[in-house]
GULOPA-562287 format. One line per 10 residues: number of its first residue (from 0); their letters; for each residue y, z, x of C-alpha. Coordinates in Angstrom, 2 decimals. Layout:
N
NUM	A	Y,Z,X | ...
This chain:
322
0	MNITILDDYQ	-55.13,24.16,-42.36 | -52.21,24.53,-44.75 | -49.23,24.00,-42.81 | -45.69,24.01,-43.86 | -42.74,22.98,-42.06 | -39.39,24.55,-43.27 | -35.61,23.03,-42.62 | -36.24,19.90,-41.88 | -32.40,19.14,-42.73 | -32.75,15.26,-41.10
10	NTVKTLACYS	-35.77,14.23,-41.69 | -37.05,14.15,-38.61 | -40.29,15.77,-38.20 | -42.50,12.94,-39.20 | -40.64,10.10,-37.06 | -41.54,12.35,-33.56 | -44.58,11.40,-31.44 | -45.90,14.86,-31.73 | -46.52,15.01,-35.38 | -49.76,12.93,-35.22
20	KLSAHNVTIW	-50.83,16.30,-33.41 | -51.56,17.66,-37.20 | -53.10,14.37,-38.53 | -55.89,16.31,-39.06 | -54.42,19.29,-41.47 | -52.65,19.15,-44.55 | -48.79,19.59,-43.90 | -45.88,20.21,-46.36 | -42.38,19.46,-45.11 | -39.44,20.64,-46.70
30	NDHTKDINIL	-36.06,19.28,-45.73 | -33.71,21.52,-48.00 | -32.66,24.84,-47.16 | -33.01,28.16,-49.10 | -32.85,31.89,-48.57 | -33.78,32.88,-52.03 | -37.33,35.03,-51.61 | -38.66,33.60,-54.89 | -38.44,29.85,-53.90 | -40.17,30.75,-50.51
40	ADRLKDTEAL	-42.94,32.59,-51.65 | -43.29,30.14,-53.85 | -43.25,27.17,-51.68 | -45.58,28.87,-49.26 | -48.09,30.80,-51.53 | -50.83,28.54,-49.93 | -49.47,28.51,-46.76 | -51.75,29.32,-43.42 | -49.42,28.54,-40.71 | -45.75,28.30,-40.52
50	ALLRERTPIR	-43.55,26.07,-38.11 | -40.11,27.40,-37.98 | -37.09,25.71,-36.49 | -35.15,28.52,-34.38 | -33.35,30.60,-36.87 | -32.83,28.74,-39.85 | -34.96,31.02,-42.47 | -35.15,34.77,-41.96 | -38.98,35.72,-42.42 | -38.50,39.42,-43.56
60	AELIERLPNL	-41.30,41.81,-45.03 | -39.85,41.15,-48.31 | -40.77,37.58,-47.96 | -44.10,37.91,-45.95 | -45.75,40.68,-47.98 | -45.55,38.21,-50.66 | -47.76,35.43,-48.71 | -51.34,36.49,-48.58 | -52.77,33.09,-47.48 | -50.22,33.21,-43.99
70	RMIGNVGVYP	-52.22,33.77,-40.71 | -49.30,32.59,-38.50 | -46.10,31.42,-37.80 | -44.82,29.02,-34.81 | -41.65,29.46,-33.10 | -39.88,28.22,-30.07 | -37.06,30.77,-28.20 | -35.47,33.68,-29.21 | -37.04,35.26,-32.97 | -34.67,37.80,-34.23
80	HIDVEACTRQ	-35.30,35.98,-37.85 | -38.61,37.30,-38.08 | -40.05,40.62,-38.69 | -42.59,41.41,-36.17 | -43.92,44.72,-37.45 | -44.19,42.84,-40.64 | -46.23,40.21,-39.76 | -48.86,42.33,-37.80 | -49.14,44.90,-40.85 | -50.07,41.49,-42.64
90	GVLVCVYTSP	-52.37,40.41,-40.37 | -49.66,37.33,-39.65 | -50.07,36.36,-36.09 | -46.43,35.67,-34.52 | -47.01,32.71,-31.73 | -43.52,31.86,-30.20 | -43.00,29.97,-26.59 | -39.92,30.55,-24.85 | -38.74,28.32,-21.69 | -37.52,30.84,-18.92
100	TNPSYPTAEL	-36.19,27.95,-17.18 | -34.55,25.00,-18.42 | -31.23,25.47,-20.00 | -30.03,23.61,-23.25 | -28.56,20.09,-21.64 | -28.34,18.78,-25.11 | -25.80,22.30,-26.48 | -23.83,21.53,-22.76 | -22.95,18.18,-23.74 | -21.79,18.73,-27.46
110	TWALILCALR	-19.43,21.13,-25.98 | -17.96,18.47,-23.63 | -17.85,16.33,-26.70 | -16.42,18.83,-28.32 | -13.86,19.41,-25.77 | -12.79,15.84,-25.20 | -12.65,14.81,-29.12 | -10.22,17.91,-29.03 | -8.26,17.54,-26.58 | -7.54,13.37,-27.31
120	NLPQEIAALK	-7.42,14.55,-31.27 | -10.48,11.59,-31.06 | -11.66,12.29,-34.86 | -8.32,12.40,-36.29 | -7.30,9.19,-34.87 | -10.93,7.44,-35.70 | -10.23,8.23,-39.36 | -6.77,7.05,-38.92 | -7.46,3.72,-37.49 | -10.13,3.00,-40.39
130	AGRWQAWPIG	-7.34,3.87,-42.57 | -5.40,1.04,-41.30 | -3.16,3.66,-38.94 | -2.13,2.82,-35.05 | -1.92,5.74,-32.50 | -1.13,8.36,-35.48 | -1.85,11.73,-34.03 | 0.81,13.46,-31.21 | -0.71,12.28,-28.12 | -3.29,13.92,-26.00
140	TTVRGKTLGI	-4.22,15.41,-22.71 | -6.85,15.12,-20.28 | -9.14,18.01,-18.66 | -8.20,16.95,-15.26 | -6.00,20.04,-14.17 | -6.43,22.39,-16.30 | -8.13,25.82,-16.53 | -11.26,25.89,-18.16 | -12.41,29.85,-18.98 | -16.14,30.26,-19.10
150	LGFGKLGAVV	-17.00,33.25,-20.87 | -20.72,34.26,-20.12 | -22.25,32.24,-17.22 | -25.65,32.42,-18.32 | -28.15,29.04,-18.03 | -25.77,27.20,-20.51 | -22.70,28.24,-18.94 | -23.27,27.53,-15.53 | -24.26,23.93,-16.83 | -20.83,23.81,-18.92
160	AGYGRAFGAN	-18.92,24.88,-15.75 | -20.53,22.54,-13.86 | -19.45,19.62,-16.27 | -15.86,20.68,-15.87 | -15.98,20.52,-12.37 | -16.95,16.82,-12.90 | -14.11,16.58,-15.16 | -11.62,17.95,-12.59 | -11.19,21.16,-14.50 | -10.12,24.54,-11.98
170	VWVWGRASTM	-12.94,26.76,-13.68 | -12.99,30.18,-13.36 | -15.35,33.01,-15.38 | -15.42,36.47,-17.08 | -17.94,38.28,-18.47 | -20.12,41.29,-17.45 | -20.67,42.51,-14.26 | -23.73,40.35,-13.74 | -22.13,37.38,-14.86 | -19.69,37.70,-12.22
180	EKAREAGYDL	-21.55,38.04,-9.56 | -23.82,34.77,-10.41 | -20.68,32.93,-10.71 | -19.61,34.09,-7.74 | -22.64,33.37,-5.99 | -22.52,29.95,-7.57 | -18.94,29.26,-5.54 | -17.00,30.01,-9.23 | -13.80,31.77,-9.23 | -13.40,34.85,-10.92
190	APSREAFFGE	-10.91,35.98,-13.75 | -8.84,38.99,-12.02 | -8.80,40.43,-15.94 | -9.94,39.47,-19.33 | -6.03,39.14,-19.83 | -5.70,37.14,-17.37 | -8.93,35.29,-18.41 | -7.66,34.25,-21.78 | -4.08,34.21,-21.21 | -4.01,31.69,-18.51
200	SDIVSLHVRL	-7.35,29.47,-19.60 | -6.14,26.12,-21.15 | -9.83,26.11,-22.36 | -12.40,28.97,-23.15 | -15.70,28.11,-23.87 | -18.01,31.01,-24.92 | -21.38,31.02,-23.87 | -22.87,34.32,-24.37 | -25.97,35.44,-26.48 | -25.44,36.99,-29.83
210	LPETRGVVGS	-26.83,40.78,-29.41 | -25.64,43.64,-31.16 | -23.59,44.64,-28.39 | -21.79,41.51,-28.10 | -21.14,41.16,-31.66 | -17.45,40.37,-31.93 | -16.95,40.17,-28.60 | -13.41,38.14,-29.11 | -11.26,40.01,-30.94 | -7.60,39.06,-32.22
220	GDLARMKPTA	-6.26,40.36,-29.15 | -7.91,37.97,-27.00 | -7.17,35.24,-29.27 | -3.65,36.27,-29.28 | -3.07,35.69,-25.83 | -4.45,32.27,-25.48 | -1.51,29.65,-25.17 | -0.07,27.68,-28.23 | -1.91,24.35,-26.20 | -5.08,26.37,-25.43
230	LLVNTSRAGL	-8.28,25.86,-26.65 | -11.71,27.70,-28.01 | -14.72,26.18,-28.47 | -17.68,28.29,-29.43 | -21.04,26.01,-29.62 | -22.91,29.49,-29.25 | -22.91,31.48,-32.08 | -19.82,32.73,-34.78 | -20.55,36.40,-35.11 | -19.67,36.75,-31.35
240	IEPGVLEAAL	-16.09,36.04,-32.64 | -14.65,38.85,-35.28 | -15.09,37.83,-38.94 | -11.64,35.82,-40.15 | -9.81,36.59,-36.29 | -10.02,32.65,-35.10 | -8.88,31.16,-38.97 | -5.64,33.72,-38.17 | -4.90,33.22,-35.21 | -4.63,29.26,-35.58
250	RAGRPGMAAV	-2.63,30.27,-37.84 | -0.23,32.17,-36.18 | -0.39,29.22,-33.10 | -2.40,30.94,-30.26 | -4.57,29.12,-29.43 | -3.52,25.50,-30.61 | -6.87,24.25,-31.15 | -10.61,24.80,-32.01 | -13.68,22.88,-31.82 | -16.66,25.01,-33.32
260	DVFEEEPLEG	-20.54,24.04,-34.07 | -21.19,27.58,-35.63 | -20.74,29.29,-38.26 | -21.78,33.10,-39.94 | -23.59,31.27,-42.74 | -25.19,28.74,-42.11 | -26.19,25.70,-43.47 | -22.57,25.77,-44.67 | -22.23,23.36,-47.97 | -19.24,22.78,-50.17
270	GKHPLLQMDN	-16.62,22.32,-47.55 | -15.25,25.23,-48.45 | -14.92,27.16,-44.67 | -11.32,27.97,-43.82 | -11.49,26.32,-40.59 | -12.27,23.24,-41.94 | -9.47,22.85,-43.83 | -7.50,23.12,-40.65 | -5.71,19.82,-39.23 | -6.27,21.91,-35.65
280	VIATPHLGYV	-9.59,22.42,-35.91 | -12.99,19.73,-35.31 | -16.06,21.05,-36.27 | -19.61,20.25,-36.33 | -22.65,21.33,-38.51 | -24.81,23.07,-35.48 | -26.09,19.78,-33.82 | -26.09,22.17,-29.97 | -29.81,21.86,-30.06 | -30.05,19.00,-32.20
290	ERNGIESIYS	-31.42,16.16,-30.26 | -34.51,14.22,-30.56 | -35.65,15.34,-26.99 | -35.26,18.70,-27.85 | -36.59,18.82,-31.00 | -39.60,16.59,-30.00 | -40.07,19.28,-27.62 | -39.84,22.51,-29.61 | -42.42,21.01,-32.21 | -44.67,20.17,-29.99
300	AIFDMMLAYA	-44.60,23.50,-28.13 | -45.08,24.89,-31.85 | -48.13,22.37,-33.04 | -49.76,23.09,-30.01 | -49.61,26.79,-31.12 | -51.06,25.93,-34.88 | -54.02,23.65,-32.93 | -54.90,26.85,-30.14 | -54.88,28.93,-33.64 | -56.94,26.98,-35.26
310	AGAPVNVVNQ	-59.09,26.36,-32.59 | -59.70,30.19,-32.20 | -57.76,30.93,-28.91 | -54.18,31.74,-30.14 | -51.85,31.41,-27.46 | -48.51,32.86,-26.78 | -48.80,35.69,-29.25 | -46.27,38.16,-29.55 | -48.44,40.75,-31.66 | -51.50,41.60,-32.40
320	RP	-53.56,42.01,-35.98 | -53.66,45.67,-36.83
């Protein structure tokens, strides 16, 4: 079977233990990224089984209709990037593995790495030290005693909140009614209002799924209420914040800092995004879930689905052949 793996940015797949599962198949791996339909159609023209890493490459009807040899797509997690209806019309099986219980611990850990780096100016101090300057940035602050606001209390938000307790933060939560009820049952304080949540939190961390109804859920008014000393953290999705308002808010001084792992268009190349030009922003290239054990688990699940398909007994199918 001809298998193609897209978007292996860090050339990791061949180093994974699970890669040996594909030893009997012809595997092509692409380490770069493109959304160009013509380039993708050429790269995938002989592909029978396609492995996707999360939502890095959209697979839409225009592309699917140009891939006569494609028979199955393997994916782990949500799949808004795959046109399932177009796949069904073309006879392509979409096989998706979802884990209903496990939160993304790597993303929760990265969230806290960003918080600690931002509050203590660690990236700036490391760069200054390498340049020969000692304690070159304004003095930082601790997490202990600060108010940590968790927007959204799903699996990931709950883990980040628990880490906040371990650091001695005063944790409270805001979100929709079901979110607030889960947080209350878990013993967390609830913000009395949206205005208080943004206005009184020292750290606000976003943990909301990006859906049509949550796109732009954080607006300019929310950010304008934040303290000049406050930190906004986003390791979820850039689309949760209205376009352009974070940059404007940071320039206006409320909040005073931001730490982000996600951008509107990814991968972000050329270093030209406005946030990357700001001294009060720490940014990472969507590393939240990108961790060896997690990537091993993702590809192992995808490869198992491919082998099941090759054996004539596909699993985790979310559509059917017409």
